[in-house]
C-alpha positions as CSV (number, residue, x, y, z in Angstrom):
1,R,126.2,138.6,112.0
2,Q,122.6,138.8,110.7
3,L,121.3,136.2,108.2
4,D,119.6,137.7,105.2
5,F,117.0,135.4,103.7
6,A,115.5,135.7,100.2
7,P,112.0,137.3,100.5
8,G,109.1,135.0,99.4
9,R,111.1,131.8,99.7
10,T,111.0,129.2,102.5
11,S,113.9,129.9,104.9
12,V,116.0,127.2,106.4
13,A,118.9,127.7,108.9
14,I,121.1,124.9,110.1
15,H,123.8,125.3,112.7
16,L,126.3,122.5,112.5
17,R,127.8,122.1,116.0
18,R,131.5,121.8,115.5
19,G,133.4,124.5,117.4
20,D,133.4,123.0,120.9
21,L,133.9,119.4,119.9
22,P,137.2,117.7,119.1
23,R,137.6,116.4,115.6
24,G,136.2,112.9,115.4
25,S,134.0,113.3,118.5
26,D,131.2,110.7,118.7
27,R,129.0,113.6,120.0
28,A,129.1,115.3,116.6
29,T,126.4,114.4,114.1
30,G,128.1,113.2,110.9
31,D,128.1,115.2,107.7
32,A,126.1,112.5,105.8
33,Y,123.1,113.1,108.1
34,Y,123.0,116.8,107.0
35,V,123.5,116.0,103.4
36,R,120.5,113.6,103.5
37,L,118.5,116.3,105.4
38,L,119.3,118.9,102.8
39,H,118.3,116.6,99.9
40,A,115.0,115.9,101.7
41,I,114.3,119.6,102.2
42,R,115.1,120.2,98.5
43,E,112.6,117.5,97.5
44,V,109.8,119.3,99.4
45,E,110.9,122.9,98.9
46,P,113.2,123.1,95.8
47,E,113.5,126.9,96.1
48,A,114.2,127.0,99.8
49,D,116.8,129.6,100.8
50,I,119.2,127.4,102.9
51,H,121.9,128.8,105.2
52,V,124.3,126.4,106.9
53,W,126.9,127.6,109.4
54,S,129.3,126.4,112.1
55,S,131.9,127.7,114.4
56,T,135.4,126.1,114.6
57,A,136.8,128.8,116.9
58,G,139.4,127.5,119.3
59,V,139.3,123.9,118.0
60,H,140.2,123.7,114.3
61,Q,142.4,125.8,112.0
62,Q,140.5,128.4,110.0
63,A,139.7,127.3,106.5
64,A,141.4,129.2,103.7
């Protein structure tokens, strides 16, 4: 699927690695890290067009 970014705005794309790691894996970066990162980005680029995605295929149930 193609990402569509807003023209004229800073584009940020973050892929959270989740799909191939079991829940609770110590190899996964915690959500709090990404929340802090996004807050820091917003401080510098408040109008940034931010896209965050992950894959949970084969490991976790699909979200409703």
